[in-house]
C-alpha positions in Angstrom: 0.0 0.0 0.0 1.1 3.6 -0.6 -0.1 5.8 2.2 -0.6 9.6 2.1 -1.0 11.1 5.6 -2.6 14.5 6.4 -5.2 14.1 3.7 -8.6 15.9 3.6 -10.4 12.6 4.3 -9.8 8.9 4.9 -10.3 6.9 1.7 -8.8 4.2 -0.5 -8.0 5.6 -4.0 -7.6 2.4 -5.9 -4.6 0.9 -7.7 -1.6 2.8 -8.9 1.6 1.7 -10.7 4.7 3.3 -9.3 7.7 4.5 -11.4 9.6 1.3 -10.8 6.6 -0.8 -12.1 5.4 -1.9 -8.7 1.6 -2.1 -8.3 0.2 -0.7 -5.1 -3.2 0.1 -3.5 -3.3 3.9 -2.7 -4.8 5.1 0.5 -5.2 8.5 2.3 -5.7 9.2 5.9 -6.3 12.4 7.9 -4.0 11.4 10.7 -0.5 12.8 11.0 2.5 10.5 10.6 3.6 10.8 14.3 3.7 8.1 17.0 2.0 5.6 14.7 -1.2 7.6 14.2 -1.2 7.3 10.4 -0.6 3.6 10.6 -3.4 3.1 13.1 -5.7 5.1 10.8 -4.7 3.0 7.9 -5.4 -0.2 9.8 -8.8 1.1 10.7 -9.6 2.2 7.1 -8.6 -1.1 5.6 -10.6 -3.0 8.3 -13.7 -1.0 7.5 -13.3 -1.3 3.8 -12.9 -5.1 4.0 -15.5 -5.6 6.6 -13.2 -7.2 9.2 -12.4 -6.3 12.8 -9.6 -3.7 13.4 -7.7 -6.4 15.2 -7.5 -8.4 12.0 -5.4 -5.7 10.2 -1.8 -4.8 11.0 1.0 -2.9 9.3 3.8 -5.4 9.1 6.4 -3.5 7.1 7.1 0.2 6.3 6.1 1.7 9.6 8.0 4.9 8.8 7.7 4.8 5.0 4.9 5.7 2.6 5.0 2.1 1.2 3.5 -0.3 3.6 2.9 -4.0 3.8 -0.4 -4.9 5.5 -1.5 -8.2 6.9 -5.2 -9.1 7.0 -6.4 -12.1 8.9 -9.5 -13.9 7.8 -11.1 -16.2 5.2 -9.1 -16.1 2.0 -12.3 -16.3 -0.2 -14.0 -13.6 1.8 -11.0 -11.3 1.7 -10.4 -11.9 -2.0 -14.0 -10.8 -2.8 -13.7 -7.8 -0.5 -10.4 -6.7 -2.0 -11.9 -7.0 -5.5 -14.8 -4.7 -4.6 -12.5 -1.9 -3.3 -10.1 -2.1 -6.3 
């Protein structure tokens, strides 16, 4: 995921292709990138978009970078369908 903090609103903007050819899901959050606030807001946003509990979503890499890896726990079939809807 590519996260933009300090945005006007919390939302997932869809898929983007970065300059290096990497495909990412773009997200924006209103939170500032201090003390993990933006990461927590991202976890909450992803959980809400996928229809899973907040505890099922965690940032596992890129805590201080814009590019993040996010782990989502749950049924693979359910998650695949939910991800397809938001993309």
